[in-house]
C-alpha positions in Angstrom: 0.2 0.1 -0.1 1.0 3.5 -0.3 2.7 5.7 2.5 1.2 8.7 3.0 3.6 12.0 2.4 1.6 14.1 5.8 2.3 13.4 9.9 -1.3 11.7 11.3 -2.6 12.4 14.3 -6.0 10.5 15.0 -8.6 12.1 17.5 -12.4 11.2 18.3 -15.3 12.9 19.6 -16.1 12.1 23.6 -17.8 9.4 23.0 -17.7 5.4 23.9 -18.3 4.6 20.5 -16.3 6.9 18.8 -13.5 6.0 20.9 -13.8 2.4 19.7 -14.3 3.3 16.5 -10.9 5.5 16.3 -9.3 2.6 18.4 -10.7 0.3 15.5 -9.0 2.8 12.7 -5.8 3.5 14.4 -5.7 -0.8 13.8 -6.5 -0.6 10.3 -4.3 1.9 9.0 -1.4 0.4 11.4 -0.9 3.8 13.6 -1.3 4.9 17.1 -3.9 7.1 18.5 -3.1 10.7 19.1 0.5 10.2 17.9 2.0 11.3 14.7 4.2 9.0 11.9 7.2 10.3 10.2 9.3 13.1 10.2 8.4 16.6 11.9 9.0 18.4 8.8 6.4 17.1 6.9 2.4 18.9 6.8 -0.3 17.3 10.0 -3.1 16.1 8.9 -6.2 15.2 12.0 -8.3 12.4 11.2 -11.0 13.3 13.5 -13.6 10.0 14.1 -17.0 10.7 14.9 -19.7 8.3 16.0 -21.3 8.7 12.2 -18.0 9.6 10.2 -14.3 10.2 9.8 -12.8 13.6 8.8 -9.8 14.8 7.4 -8.6 18.6 8.7 -6.0 20.7 8.4 -4.5 23.7 10.5 -7.1 25.7 8.9 -10.3 24.0 10.2 -9.1 24.8 14.2 -11.2 21.7 15.5 -14.5 22.1 13.7 -15.6 20.4 10.7 -13.6 18.9 8.2 -13.4 16.6 4.9 -14.8 13.3 4.1 -17.1 10.8 2.2 -19.9 12.2 2.4 -22.1 9.4 0.5 -25.4 9.6 2.7 -26.1 13.3 2.7 -24.7 13.3 -1.4 -27.5 10.8 -2.2 -30.2 12.3 -0.3 -30.2 15.1 -2.1 -28.9 14.0 -5.2 -31.1 14.2 -8.8 -33.0 11.7 -9.9 -30.9 8.4 -12.2 -32.4 9.5 -15.3 -30.8 13.5 -14.6 -27.5 11.7 -13.7 -27.1 9.4 -16.5 -27.0 12.9 -18.8 -24.2 14.1 -17.3 -21.2 14.6 -18.6 -19.4 11.7 -16.8 -22.1 9.0 -17.4 -21.8 10.0 -21.0 -17.9 9.2 -20.7 -18.9 6.0 -19.2 -20.9 5.5 -22.0 -24.6 3.8 -21.7 -24.3 0.5 -22.2 -21.5 -0.1 -19.4 -22.7 -2.0 -16.2 -19.8 -2.3 -14.3 -17.4 0.5 -14.0 -13.4 -0.4 -11.7 -12.4 2.9 -10.4 -9.1 3.1 -10.2 -8.4 6.4 -7.7 -10.9 6.0 -5.3 -10.0 9.3 -3.6 -13.0 10.4 -1.1 -15.5 8.6 -4.1 -17.2 11.5 -4.7 -17.5 10.4 -8.8 -18.2 6.6 -7.7 -20.9 7.5 -6.1 -22.5 9.6 -8.7 -22.1 6.2 -11.2 -23.5 4.6 -8.6 -27.1 6.5 -7.9 -26.8 6.1 -11.8 -26.9 2.5 -11.8 -23.6 1.4 -12.1 -21.8 -1.1 -10.6 -18.7 0.3 -9.1 -15.5 -1.2 -7.2 -13.3 1.6 -6.1 -9.9 0.9 -5.9 -7.9 2.9 -3.2 -4.2 2.5 -2.5 -3.9 5.0 0.7 -4.6 2.7 3.8 -6.7 5.8 5.3 -8.7 6.8 2.3 -9.9 2.8 1.7 -10.9 2.8 5.6 -12.9 6.1 5.0 -14.5 4.7 2.2 -15.3 1.4 3.7 -17.0 3.2 7.2 -19.1 5.8 4.4 -20.3 2.6 2.8 -21.5 1.0 5.7 -23.3 3.8 6.9 -24.7 4.1 3.1 -26.2 0.3 3.6 -27.6 0.8 7.1 -29.5 3.9 5.7 -32.5 4.6 3.3 -30.1 4.2 0.5 -28.8 1.0 1.4 -30.1 -0.5 -2.5 -27.0 1.9 -4.0 -24.8 0.5 -1.4 -25.2 -2.8 -3.3 -24.0 -1.2 -6.4 -20.3 -0.2 -4.5 -17.5 -2.2 -3.4 -14.8 -1.2 -2.1 -10.8 -2.4 -2.9 -7.7 -2.2 -1.1 -4.6 -1.7 -3.2 -2.5 -0.3 -6.4 -4.4 -0.1 -9.5 -1.4 -0.3 -11.4 -0.5 -3.8 -10.8 -4.4 -5.2 -10.2 -6.0 -3.6 -13.1 -4.8 -6.7 -15.6 -7.3 -8.5 -13.0 -10.9 -6.6 -13.2 -13.7 -7.9 -15.2 -15.4 -4.3 -15.6 -16.3 -3.1 -18.9 -15.0 0.3 -18.3 -12.2 1.5 -16.1 -12.4 5.4 -15.2 -8.8 7.3 -13.7 -9.0 10.4 -12.1 -5.3 11.0 -11.3 -4.0 13.9 -9.3 -4.1 17.2 -11.2 -1.3 19.2 -12.3 -1.4 22.5 -11.1 -2.2 25.6 -13.2 1.0 27.8 -13.6 0.6 31.3 -12.7 -2.0 31.1 -10.6 -2.4 32.2 -6.8 -5.9 30.4 -6.7 -5.8 27.6 -4.0 -7.5 23.7 -5.1 -10.4 23.2 -3.1 -9.7 22.0 0.2 -11.0 18.2 -0.4 -8.1 18.3 -3.2 -5.6 19.7 -0.9 -6.1 16.9 1.7 -5.8 14.2 -0.7 -2.6 15.5 -2.2 -1.2 15.7 0.9 -1.5 12.3 1.6 -0.4 11.1 -2.0 1.8 13.6 -2.1 3.1 14.8 -5.6 2.9 11.5 -7.4 3.1 11.8 -11.0 2.2 7.9 -12.0 -0.7 8.7 -14.3 0.8 7.5 -17.2 1.5 4.4 -15.2 -2.0 4.2 -14.3 -3.1 4.4 -18.2 -1.0 2.4 -19.4 -2.4 -0.9 -16.8 -5.9 0.4 -17.7 -5.2 -0.2 -21.8 -3.1 -3.6 -20.5 -6.7 -5.4 -19.2 -9.7 -6.8 -20.8 -11.4 -3.4 -20.6 -13.5 -1.8 -23.8 -12.9 1.7 -22.5 -10.8 3.8 -20.4 -11.8 7.2 -19.3 -9.6 10.0 -17.6 -10.5 12.7 -15.6 -8.4 16.0 -16.9 -8.8 19.9 -16.2 -8.9 21.4 -19.5 -5.3 23.1 -19.1 -3.6 19.8 -18.7 -2.2 17.7 -21.5 -3.2 14.1 -21.9 -1.8 11.9 -19.9 2.2 10.2 -21.7 0.9 7.5 -23.7 -1.6 6.8 -26.9 -3.6 10.0 -28.0 -7.4 9.5 -26.9 -9.7 8.1 -28.8 -12.4 10.4 -28.2 -12.8 13.9 -25.6 -16.5 14.5 -23.8 -16.1 18.0 -22.0 -17.7 19.9 -19.0 -17.8 23.1 -17.8 -14.5 22.5 -15.3 -13.4 19.4 -16.7 -12.5 17.3 -19.3 -12.9 13.1 -19.9 -10.4 11.5 -22.2 -11.4 8.2 -23.9 -9.4 5.6 -25.0 -10.7 1.9 -26.5 -8.0 -0.5 -25.9 -10.2 -2.9 -28.1 -11.8 -0.9 -30.8 -13.2 -4.3 -32.0 -15.8 -4.9 -29.3 -17.0 -1.2 -29.3 -20.8 -1.8 -30.3 -21.1 1.3 -32.7 -19.2 4.1 -34.1 -21.4 6.5 -32.3 -20.5 5.3 -28.7 -16.6 6.0 -30.5 -17.1 9.9 -31.2 -19.8 10.3 -28.0 -22.3 12.8 -27.5 -21.7 16.0 -27.7 -21.6 17.8 -24.1 
C-alpha cells in the first residue's frame, strides 16, 4: 500500500462509540491514536473520528468540521438517475457500461454518482486511510435509506497499477492528481488539497493509463482539467467536455465497440 506523505494524528469526539471507532481505525491503518507518524518537517493532517464519520482536518479547520466521504448526505440530495445519466461523467462512461472500476477512489465522489445512476462500481484505493474511510462510509450507506445504492459499490484496497489487469469491468475510470496551474495564485478546493497531502505529488497517471489499457476493458476514461495535456501514452480516441473538466476516452479494443457513434460520444 502507499505510504502517506503527511503526518497523521487521530483524534475522536468524547464518546465511547467514537473512541472505539478511532481505535479500530488506528489498528486498520497501522497507526497509534493521538500520535503522529514520520518526520516533523511534513504537513500534519488530523483524522477526527465521530460516531458517524471519519473527517480529515488541517490547521485551517481549527478543530471544527472537516472533509470526509459524504455518500449518505450526497445520496439524499442527488437528482434522479435519469438526470444523472445526462451528466458528462455518465456520457463518458457510456450507455452500455454496467460495471466500472474506479481505479483512483479518493473520497469517492464520482464513484457515488455512477452508483446513483445505476452503475456497479468497484473502487480501488491504495492509501490505507482513504480506503478505510470509504469502507466506513459504505457501511453507513448500507444502514441508511440508500441501501440499494450501497449494493452497487465495493471497495478494494491495493495499488491499481498492479491489479487492474484482473478487473472484469467493461470500463475503467481514472482520476489522477491534477497538475497545478502555472501562474495561478488560486488554491484548489480543500478536499483536493487534503488528498494531495496524503498522496504526495504523485505523477503516476501514465502508469495507471498503461495498466488500464493493458487489461480487458473496452473503454478507459481519464478525468483531466482543461489546462492539462492528455496523459503520456497513446492519444485519446475521443473527448467529452464539461464546464470544469474534460474526459479523455480510450478504446483499447476497438473491435469490441458496439458502434461508431459510441466511439465519438455525445456532444456536451
